[in-house]
N, C-alpha and C positions, 0 to 999 in steps of 0.2 A: 493272903490276908492284907488288906490295905490299912496302913496307919496314917491318920491325919494329925498333923502338928500345926497348932495355931501359934504363930510367932508374934508375941506382943511387943518385942523390942522395937524401939524407934517409931512407934505408932501412937501419937498423942490421943487419937480418937478411940483407942481401944477401951478406955474406961467410961466413955460416954454412955449414959443410961438410955435404953430404948423404951418404946411404948409399953413394954411388958415388965419393965423394972429391971431387966437384965442389962448388963453391959454389952457392947457390940461383940466383944471377944467371947463372952459366955454364950450369947445367942448363936454366934457362928459355930462354936463347938457343938452345940445342940443340933444345929442344922447339918453338920457333917455326919453326925450319928444317924439322923433321919435319911440322909442321902445314901447311906450304905457303908460308911467307913466302919471297919471292925473294931478299931480302937482310936480314941481321940485323946491327944495329949496337948498340954499347953507348955511352950518353952519360953522362958524369960529372956534367954540370950542365945547367941549362936553356938556357944560351946555345948549348952544343954541340948540344942537341936541336933548337933553333930552326934552326940552320944545316943540320942533316941533313934535317929535315922540309921546309925551304924548297927544298932541292935535289931532293927527290923528284918523280917524274913520275907517280906513282899514289897510291893510298891509303896511309896511314901508320898503323901500329899502335904505340901507346905502352903500355908496361907497366912497373909497378914491379918491383923485384927481390926482392919478398917474397911472391910468389905461388907456391903449391904446388897443382898441379892436374893432372888427366889431360890428356894431349896432345889428346884429343878435345875438351875444353873450349876450348882455344885454336883448334883447327880450326873449331869451330862459330862462334866469334867472327869468324874470318877470312872464312868463307864465308856468314855470315848474310845472308839475302835481304831482311830487313825494312826496310833503309834504308842509305843511304851511310855514316852515322855511327852506330856501335853500341857501347854500353858494357856491360861485364860487371857484373852486379848480383848481390850475394850477400845471404843472409839472416842472416849472422853479426851478432852484436851489435856496435855501434860501440865502438871503443877510442879511446884518446887520439889525436887528429889525423886520424882517419878521416873521410872525407866521406860523409854520408848523402844519400839520394836519395828523392824522391817521384815515383811513377810514376802515370800514368793512361793506360789503353788502350795499354800497351806503350811509352809515351813518357816520358822523364825530363823532368819539367816543373819540377823544382826540385832543386838540389844545393848542398851547403855543409856547414859544420860543424854539429853537432847543435843548437847554440844559434841558428843562422841559419835552420833549417828549422822551419816552424810545428810546435809541440809536438803530438805524437800523429799527425802526418801522414806521417812517414817510412815508407817501405815496404821499405827495404833499405839496404845500404851499397855504395859503389863498390867493384868487385872488383879494382881496380888495373890494369885493362887496357881500352883503348878503341881501336876501329878508326875512323879518321877518313877520311871520303870525300874525294876529291880536291878538291871544291868547298869543303870546310871546312878544308883544310890552312892557308890564310892565317889563319883564325881561330885555329887551333892555334898557329901561329907567334906571332901577336900575344899570345895568352894566355901562352905561355912567357916572352916578353920582359917582359910586364907583371908576372908573378909574380917573375921574376928581379930586376926593378928595385924591387919593393916590399919591405916588411918582412915576412919570412916567419915565421909562427908555427911552433910545434913540430909535428912530424908528417911523414909521408912527403910529399915534394914532388909526387909524381904525383897525390896527392889534391887539392892546391892547384891544380895544373895543370888537372885535370878540372873543378873548380868554376869556374875562370876561363874554360874553354872554353864551358861552358853559359852563363856570363854574357855571352859574346860573341854570343849569339843562335843558336848552332848547334842544329839540330834533332837530338836524340840519342834513339835507340831503345834499349830495354833488352834485354839478352840474359841471361836467368836460367838458373841451373844447376839441372837436374833429373836425379836418378838418378846422375849423375857427381859428382865431388868437386872443389871448389876452395876454398882457404882462404888467407888472408893471415896470415903468421906474424910474431911479434915476437922470439922467443927460441928456444933449442934445444929446450925442452920443447914449445913449440907446433909446431915443425918435426917432431918425432917423432910427435906425435898426427896431424898432417896427412898425413904419409907413410903411416902405418898405415891411415888412412881411405882413401887412394888405393889402396893395395894390396888392400883388402878388397872392391873393386868390380870385377867383370868388365866391362872397358871395351866390348868388342864387344857383349855381351848388353845392356848399358845403352843403347848406341847404337841397337840394333834396337828396343828398347821406346820410345826417344825418337822414332823415326820416326812413331809414332802421335801425332796431335794431342792436346795436353793436355786440351782441352775440345772435345768433339764432340757431335753430336746423339744422341738416345736410340737410334734404330735402328742408326746407325753404330757407336756405342759397344758395344752388346751383341750385335749380330748380324753385324758385319763385322770390327771391330777385334780381336775375340777370337781370330781365326785368320788375318787378312790378313797379319800380320808374317811368318808362315811362307812365304807366297807371295812376300813382298818378299825374303826371304832367298834363295829359289830363283832369283828373277829376277836378283838381284845375282850369284849364282854363275854363272848363264848368261851374264852380261855384257850383259843387256838394258838399254837406256836408258829413262828415264822416258817419253820421247816414243814409243818403240816400244810400251810398255805402254798409253799413251793411245790409240794407233791400234788396238790389239787390242780395247780396251774399246769403241771406236767400232764396230768390226766386230760385236761381240756385240750392241750396241744396234740396229744396222741389221738384223741377223738377226732379233732379237725383233720389230722393227717389221714386217718382212716376214711373219712368222708371224701376228702380230695381224691383218694385212691379209687373209691367206688364210683365217683363221677355222677353226672346227672345234675341239671340245674338246681333243683331244690336242695340236694345234698351239698352242692358247692356253696350255696348261700348260707345254709346252716353251719357248714364248716368254717366259713369266713367269720360268722358271728362268734363261734366258739373260739376261734383263734384270737379275736379281739378281746374276748372276756378272759382268755388265758393270759394275755399280755397284761390286762388290768391286774389280775391276781399276781403276776410276776412283779408288778410295782408294789402291790399291797404287802408282799412278804417283807420287803425292805422297809416299808413305812411302818409295819407292825413291829419290826425289830427296833426301829428308832423310837417309836412311841412307848413301847414297853421296856426299852433299854435291855432287850434280850439278845445280846450279841454272842456269837461264838465263832471260833475258827472253822468248826465243822459246818455251821450254817452258811458262812460266807463261801466256803469251798463248794458246798452243795449247790448254792445259788448260781455260782459261776458255771459249774458243770451242767446243771439242769438247763440253763439258758441255751447253751450250745447244743446239747442233746435234743432239746425241743425243736430248735430251728432246723437242724439237719434231718430230724425225723419228718418234719413238714416237707422239706425238700424231697425226701424219699417218697412221701405220699403223692406229691405233685408229679414226680417222675413216673411213678407207677400208673397214676391216673391218666397222664398224657399218653403213655404207651398203650394202655388199654383202649384209649379213644382213637387209636390208629396213627398216632404220631410216632414215627420211627425213632426219633432221637430224644424221647422224653427222659430216659435214664441218663443219656449223655449230658443234657442240660443240667440235670440235678447234680451230676458229678462235677461239672465245670463250676456251678454256683458254689458248691461246698468247698472246692479247692481254692477258688478266688477268695472266698470269705475267710477261710482258715489262714491263708497267707497274709491277708490284710489284718486279721486280728493279731497275728504274731508281730507285725510291724507296729501296731497300735500299742501293744504291751511294752515292747522294748523301747519305743520312742518315749513313752511315759516315764520309764525308769531313767532314760537318758536326760530328759528335760528336767526332772526333779533333781538329779545329781548335778546338773549344770547350775541349778539355782543355788546350790550350796558353795559353789566355787567362786573365787575372786573374779570380778568382771574383767580384770586386766589380762586374764589367762585365756588365750585362744580367741580373743575378739577379732572381728574382721575389720576393725578400724573404719566402720561405716560402709562395709561391703554389702552385697545383696542379702546375705544371711542376716546381718544386723538390721537392715531395713525391713526385711520380712518379719523378723521377730518383733520389732517395734510396731509394725502395722497390725500384726495379730493381737498384740497387747491392747492397742487402741480399740479394735473391733470388739474384743471380749469385754472391755470396760463399758462399751456403749450398749448396755443390756436393753433388749427389747427393740432395738433398731432393725431395719430391714437387713443391713449388712451382718448384724449379729446373728439373726435367724438363718440367713443364707449360709453363713459359715458353719453353723451347727447342723444344718440340714444336708448340705452337699456331701458331707462325709458319710452319709447313709447309716445313721445309728439304728439301733434295734427297733425303736418305735416306728421309725419310717419304714423299715423293712417289713414289719408286721402289718402296717397299714397298707403298704403297696401290695403285699400278697393278698390280703383280705379283699381289697377293692378289685384287683385284677382277676382273681379267681371267681368272685361273685358276678362281675360284669362280663367277663370273657370266658377263659378256661384255664386249665393247669399249664398249658404250653405258654400262653401269654404271661402268666405269673412268673414262671421260671425265666423266660426271656427278659422280663423287666428287672427281676432281681439280679440276674447275671450282668446285664448291661450297666445298670446303675452301680453295682458292686465293682465292676472293672473300672469304671470311670472314677469312682471314689478312691480306689487303690492307686490309680495313676495320679490323681490330684494330690492326695495326701503324701504319697511316696515322693513325688517330685519336690513339693514344698518342704517336706521334712528333711529331705536329703540336703537341700540348700541351707536350711537352718542348722542342721547338724554339723555341717562343715564350719559354720561360724562358731558353734559352741565348742567343738573339738574336745569331747569328753569320752575317754575310753571306758565305757561302762562294763564291757565283758571282762576287762582286766580286774575288776573289783569283785567278780563273781566266779563261781565254778563253771568255767566255759565248757568243760567236758559234759557236765550235766545238762546245761541248757542248749548246747548244740545237739544233744542226744547222741553223742558218740558211743559206740560199742567197743568191744575188745579188739576188733580188727583195726579200728582207727588208731589205737594205741601202738600198733605194730607196723603201720604204714610209715615209710621214711618221711620225715618232716620236711616240708618246703616252706622256708621262711619268706620267700619271695615267689610270686608277686603279692602274697598276703592272703589271709584266710577268706576275705570277702571275694576276691577275684576267683579263687579256687572254688568257692561255693557257687558263684555265678556260672562258672564253666561247667560244674556238675549239673546245674539246672538246665543249661543250654543243651548239653548232651542228652539229657532226658527228654527235652522238648523235641529234639530232632528225631529221637526214637519214637516219640509219640506221633509225629507226622507220618512216619512209616506205618505205624499201627493204624492210623486213621485211613491211610490209603488202602490197607488190607481190608478194612471193614466197610469201605464204600461199595455200594452196589455197582456191578459191572455187567456188560452183556455177555452172553455165552460165547465160548471160544470154539471155533470149528477146527479141530486138530488135523483132520484128514482131508479137508477141502471137499468133502463129499456133499455137503449141503443138506444132509438128511439128519434125522433125529439121532441115529446111531453114532454119527460123527461129532455130535455136540456134547460138550461137558459144561456143567455149571461152573461159573467162575470161582465159587468157593471151593469146589473140588480141585480145580486147577491149582489154586494157591496152596491147598493142603498137600497136594502131591508133588508140586515142583518148587514154588517160591518160598513157601512157609519154612521148610527145613533150612533153606539157605539163610533166611532172615533170622531164624532162631539161633542158628549155629554161628553166624557172623555178626549181624548187626547188634544183637543183644549183648554178646561179650564185649564188643567194642564200646558200646554205650556204657556198659558197666565199668570198664576201665576209665572212661571219661568221668563217670559219676564218682568213682573212688578218688579222683583228684581232689574232691572236697574234703576227703578224710586226711589228705596230706597236710592240710592246714590246722589239724586238730591241736597240735602241740605248739603252734606258732603263737607269738604274742598277738592278742586281739586288742591292740591299742590304737587302731586307726580311727579317724573321726566318723567313719561309716560302718565300722565293724559291728554295730548294734543290728545291722541288717543280716548278719550271718545266719542266725537261727531261722529267720523267715526264708532265706534263700535255700537253706538245706531242707526245710519243709517242702518247698516247691519242688526241689529236685527229687525227693523221695516220692511225693505224690505223683508227679509226672511220670517217673519211671514205673511205678506200680500200674498206672493207667495204661501206659504203652505196652508193658509186658502182658497185661490182661487182654488188650486188643489183639496183639500179635498171636497170643495163645488161644484166641477164640473164646475166652471166658464170657459168660453172660454179663451184661452191663449191670444188672442188679447185684451180682456177686462182687464186682469191682466197687460199686457204691458201698456195699456192706463192709468190705475190707477197709476202705478209706474212712468210713464212719468209726470203726474201732480205732484206727490210727488217730483220729481227731480226739477221741477220749484220752488216749495216752498223752498226746501233745498238750491238750488243754489242762490236763492234770499238772504238767510241769509248769505251765504259765500260772495256774491258780496257786500253786505252791510258792512260786516266786512272789506273787502279790500278797499271799497270806502269811509270808515269812515262815514257811514250813520247809523242812529238809526234803531230800529226794525220796520218792516212793520206796518202800521197803524192798520190793522186788525189781527195782529199776534195772539192775545189772542183767537180769534174766531176759530182758526184752531184746537184747542183741544189738541195739543201736540202729540208727537209720541205715548205715552201710551194711550191717549184718543182715537185716531184713531184706535189703535190696539184693544181696548175693543169693539168698534163699530163693527169691522169686526168679532171678536170672537162671539159676540151676533148674528150677521147675520148667521154665520156658524151653531150655535146651533139651530137657527130658520129655517135653511134650505133655506135661501134666500141670499146666498153669492153673486150671480151675481147682484142682486138688490142692495145689500149693496155696492159692489165695484162701480157700476155705479152711485149710489146716492152720496156716499161720494166723489168720484172723481169729479163729477160735482160741488158739493158744494165747494170743495177746489179750483177748477178752477175759479169759480165765485169770491171767496175771493181773489185769486191771482190777477185777473184782476182789481178788485175794489181797492186793496191795491196799485197797480201800478199807477192807476189814482189819488188816493188820495195823494200818496207820491210824485209823480213827477209833477203833473199838478194842483192839487187843493191847496195843502199846502206843498210846497217843504220845507224840513227840512234843517237846517244848519248842516254842517259836524261836527262830534264830534271826539275828539282825541282818537286814538286807539294805541296799542303797535306798536313799530317799525316794519317795514316790510310791514304792510298793506299799509302804505303811499307810499311805493315804487311801488305799483301796483295800485295807486289810480285811474287813469283814463287811457284811451286807451294806 
C-alpha cells in the first residue's frame, strides 16, 4: 500500500489558487489519489513527515506542493518498474534553492545545490517528487530528521530532503518526463504558464507514444514501432494482458519454427511472415504493459524467458528443416548458433550490471588516467548521445540485437533456405560476440569494478555441491580457471568433431574385397571410441573441474564478471563433445542444451528482476555435477540415455521451480546492484 505525502513546508506556491479554485497543494493531493496512491496525507513540516513515513507499511511517495503536472506523470512515478526508489527528474533550469542531479545510466549518482554538484555535470533538476521503496523508508525518516535538526538554507524543503536521502546512500533511479508536462512553479505567472502547457497536451495520446521505448534498435524503430502502438491500443481496448500477448507471440514463433522444419518455398515465406508478426507482438507486450501500467515481476520474468525460448525454438526448426532438406550439418549449425548466442547473452547481462555498478562509484577509483579504456568509454558516450546519426545506428546494429536477428532470419529463410539463415545468424552472432567482448574487456579494465564480489557468486556461477568440496585455488584466479575449463572442453569437442566427420572405408585385411572392408563408423566404435571415452573424456573432465577450483576464491578482478559466461561455454562445449563422442543424435544434443538454456536464463532473469534463487536450484547439481554425470555416461557407453535422462530431469526441475516460485510461494524482491533494477520488469 503506497502512501503519498504532500510536503507543504518551504513552498510559497503551495497556497496559490488554481483554475478550479483549489490550491496547488490540494489539487496535487487529489491527483495522487487518482494516480493510485492508497492514502494521501499532507505534512506541514519534516517532523510530521518523518512520523507519517515511519508508520507506513509500504512504499512512500513524497512530493512538494509546487508541482504542476499531468496526472499520468504521477502515475508513472508510482508504477515505475525500474527500481524501488525513483525520483522525478526535470530538464527545467535550476532556480534558487532547487536541487540539481547528475545521472548515469538512469541512476541519480549525485544530488545537491548547484554549487555542490561538479560544474557542468548536472543533467537535470529534482522534480519535487520521489517514490521511496519500503527498504529505503528508514533512510527517508533519518534524512527528514537530519534536515529538520540542521540549519535550513532558503528554498523548498523537499529539495533538501531529497539531497539528504541520496546522502544516506539510497539507490535512486531517475524517472524523466517525456511528451507529458511537469513543472515546478514559484509564483502565479509560473502557475499560469504551467497549466497552459498541461492543457496543450493530449494525455492519452502522449501515453500511447510513451509506450514505445525511447531508444530502441534500428529494425524495431523503423519497421515495428512505427505501427505497433496501434496494435497496443487495440489490445488495451480488448482487455488483453501483457502476459496474454506474450503467449500469442510464442504461438506465432512456434508456428514459424514448424513451417521452417517442414520446408518448401511457400511454407518458408509464410513462416518468415509469422516470425516477423511474432516479433511485433513481442514488442507489443512491453508497450501494453507501459501503456496500461500493468507491470509485474512475473510478467517481466516470463517475457525474458519467452524471448529466449522462442528464439532457440526457431533455431531448432531451422536445424530440422535444413537436415531434412539434405544438409548434413543442419543440427550442428543450430547447436553452434544457440551456444554462441547464450554465451553472448551472459556477457551482456553481466556487463550491464558491471557498468551500472561503476556508475555509482567515485570516478577517481580505478580510472585509467586517460588510458584506452577511458578513451573507449568517452567515445561510446559521444556516440550514444548523437541519437540518429550513422555512427549511433551502426553501434546499435553491429551488436546484433534481437530485432536484427529476427529480421535476418526472416529475410534469409524467405529468400534462400534454412541453412543460409543459420549460417547468417551464426556468423553475425560470432562477430558480435568478438566485437562486444573485446571492447567491453578493455573498458572493464578501466572501470575495475568487482561485481561478483557484491553478489552470491556460487549462485550465478551455477556451482553445485562438488565445487564446494574441490580444493580452492586462489591463483591464478577464477577467470583463468574458468577459461582453462572452457579450453579443455573445446579440445575435447575437436576430438568429437573428428569422430563424427565422414571417412572412407578401412581395408583391414588388404584383401580389396567387400568382406575385408569395414565402415569407418564401425571401426571407431570397435577400436578408437573405447579409448577416447576411457581416456580423453576423463582427462577433459579433470581439466573442466579446474573451473570449480575457483569457486570459493575472491571474484574481485576487473574481468571476473566474465566468469559466468566462461563457465557456460565450458559446460555447453563439454556436453556437445560428449554427445558427439558417444554418437548421440544431434537433435538430442540440441534438446539437452535447450533445457540448459532455460535453467541458465532463469538465473539471469532472476538477477535482473531482483528475485532470489529458484526454489529447487540446489537439486540441479551445478555445472560441474552435470558434467560429471555426462562423463560417466560416456565412459559407460550410454551417452544418449544420459543426455535424455538428465535433460528430462532438469526440465521437470525447471517447471517445478517456476510453479513453486511464482504461484505457490512467491518471494519478495531482493536488492541487487544497480542496473539490474533498470531492467526489472517488461
